[in-house]
Residue, then its C-alpha position, 0 to 999 in steps of 0.5 A: m161224629s167223634t169216637p169216645q176216647h178212652p184213657s190210656p192206662q198210665a205206667a205206675p211211677a217209679w218211686q226213687g228211693a231216698p239216697g244213702p243206705a237202704y232202710a234194712a234190718a241191719g240198721p240200729a234196733y229201736t230202743s224205747p225211752i220208757p223203761i220196761v220192767r218185768t212184773h212180779l209178785g211185789h207189783a201185784v201186792a202193791s196194787e192190792w195194798t192200794k185197793i184194800r186201803s182205798v175202799r170204804s169197806t176196809m175202814w168200816t169193817l176193821g173199825v167195827f172189828v176193833l170196837l167189838v174186840v176192845g169194847i166187849g173184851l174190856l167190858a167183860g173184864a170190867v164187869v168181873a172186876a167189879n163183881a168178883t169176890e176175893g178168891d173167885l179168880a184165884g185159879d184163872t187168868a184174865l186172858s180169857f175175857g178177850f174171847f167174847g169180843l174176838l168171837l163176835g169180831s171174827m164175823c168182821i174178818i170173815t165179811l172182809g175176807v169175802l169182800t176182798t175177792a167177791s166184790e170185784y166180781g160183783t162190780g165187774m172190776i175183776r176184768t180190769t184187774m186181770v187185764a192189768c195182771p194176766s197171771r190170775g194165780r198171781v192176783l189171787a196170791a197178792k190178795a191173800v198176802v195183803f189180806f192176811a198181813v192186814a188181818f193178822v196185824v189188826t187182830l194182834v194189836s187188838s188182842t194184845f191191848v185187851a190182854m194187857v189191860d184186863v191182866g192189870m185190871l184183874g189183880d186177883a186172877r192168876q198171872p198168865t204164863g209165857s205160853e198162855w201170853l203167846k197163845a192168847t195173842f200171837g196164836v189167836s191172831l194167826y187163827i183169826a187171819l187164817l179164818g179170814l183167808i178161808s173166807l177169801a178163797v170161798g169169795s173167789i169160788i162163789r163170786h157173790s158176796a152175800g152168798a159167801i158171807t152166808i156160808m162162812i157165818g154158817v161155818l162159824l156158828a152152825p155146828l155149835v148151834i146144831a150140836i146144842f139142839m141134838f137131844s137124841s142119845s143116838l146122835e151123841d157121837l155126832r153132837q160131840a164132834l160137832f161141839e169139839y171141832s166148832i170154831p167157837n170151841q177151837l177159839s176158846v182153846f187159845y184161852s185155855t178155857s176149852l168148852s169140852d174136856s176132849g178134842p183139840s188142845g194146845w196148838d191143834p186148832l191152828w194146825i186144823a185152820l192151816g190144813v183147811t186153808a190150804v185145801v180151800l185156797g188150792g180149790a180157789f186157785a184151781l177154779l180161778e184158772k179154769r173159769d172165765v172172769 
């Protein structure tokens, strides 16, 4: 009977190196044919500009905004021009009739500001955005820059058009001064854009479109509505403060038709809006760095 033969271990083959110099680190470094560009804020801005102009919500929201501002502004001017008697508008300017359209149109800017940030959290696309640009602060800064530019330009064009048509239509009214023109066009456009920027920051903080829009609509209208229904004399100081610093009253200051004799005047509403925007946007930046996406 034969004994089983166990295969004897074979020595590993000694692989011969290729002739010539050894492949060592001393050789030439690899150079990629694809150019490597260090990213910066400009790239993020270009990305956010592509986003905001390619989604339907932007076109619809801005379209309704222009329709409200122009439509209501011109309608108010036409109604007054058709019914006002000679001398009724002697001491007033026609610029103030743009107030009504901008007050309603500001809700559209608020909505768009919230959607610019909160909609990505709702769809989950914020994860893709953060993978493409890991710098979270840069992403939020790019969104803020693009949105502010869009909101300001659209508001400026719309308010200027309404102002020019109303002034031409109401010849009996007093001609506005240069300062009044500046406040009713450039100043009010900055204010509306800042209001939208606050909404953008709130959308980043809340991360829920419906909730953030509800909060901002409440900020827009609630103080004035609450002040109107405060009848108690013990709450008169609070009522006056709510009335004076409500957004509708601050908006009317830009048209030199403040709803109250005290409170913000001149360019004060713009400085208030700048301060609030800085605080809320700073909070949004801080929370964005600390929370998961």
